[in-house]
LUMTI-171345 format. One record per residue (C-alpha): z, y, x. Coordinates in steps of 0.25 Angstrom, whole numbers, padded with zeros to 4 digits, always signed. Layout:
ZYX...
//
This chain:
+0173+0044+0012+0164+0054+0005+0154+0048-0005+0144+0056-0013+0137+0052-0026+0122+0051-0029+0115+0044-0040+0100+0044-0044+0105+0037-0057+0113+0050-0061+0102+0060-0059+0100+0061-0074+0115+0063-0078+0122+0076-0079+0130+0082-0068+0143+0080-0075+0146+0067-0067+0145+0074-0054+0159+0080-0057+0165+0066-0057+0160+0062-0043+0172+0066-0036+0181+0059-0045+0173+0046-0042+0176+0048-0027+0162+0055-0023+0163+0067-0014+0148+0071-0016+0136+0071-0025+0122+0070-0021+0114+0078-0031+0101+0070-0034+0090+0081-0036+0083+0073-0047+0085+0071-0062+0096+0080-0068+0101+0083-0054+0088+0089-0050+0091+0103-0044+0088+0114-0054+0096+0126-0059+0104+0118-0069+0108+0107-0059+0111+0117-0048+0121+0123-0057+0127+0110-0060+0127+0106-0046+0134+0119-0042+0145+0117-0052+0147+0103-0046+0148+0109-0032+0158+0120-0036+0167+0111-0045+0168+0098-0036+0170+0094-0022+0157+0086-0021+0148+0087-0010+0134+0088-0015+0121+0084-0009+0107+0084-0014+0098+0072-0014+0084+0078-0012+0072+0073-0020+0063+0063-0013+0053+0067-0004+0038+0065-0006+0034+0054+0003+0020+0060+0006+0025+0073+0012+0041+0070+0014+0043+0084+0008+0051+0087-0004+0044+0090-0017+0041+0105-0018+0049+0106-0031+0061+0101-0024+0060+0111-0013+0060+0122-0024+0072+0117-0031+0079+0115-0018+0076+0130-0014+0081+0134-0028+0094+0126-0027+0097+0131-0013+0095+0146-0018+0105+0143-0030+0115+0135-0022+0116+0145-0010
//
């Protein structure tokens, strides 16, 4: 069975704990794009290092949608575009 890790409770902790997820039996990590896990230049560098040095499958938890329009916040769309440009 493959099990990924995700926790809103850890969004304000550093990324170091992510390197231990495989030892704990997890095969993936859902990055919660909030708090210190929010996508930016610094966190993208850390996430890229985790991708390159572990076998974890990473997924991205997108920010919540605005109920009035069901569209992502404009600032999220710009951050996602920048992240895509840097990752690919």
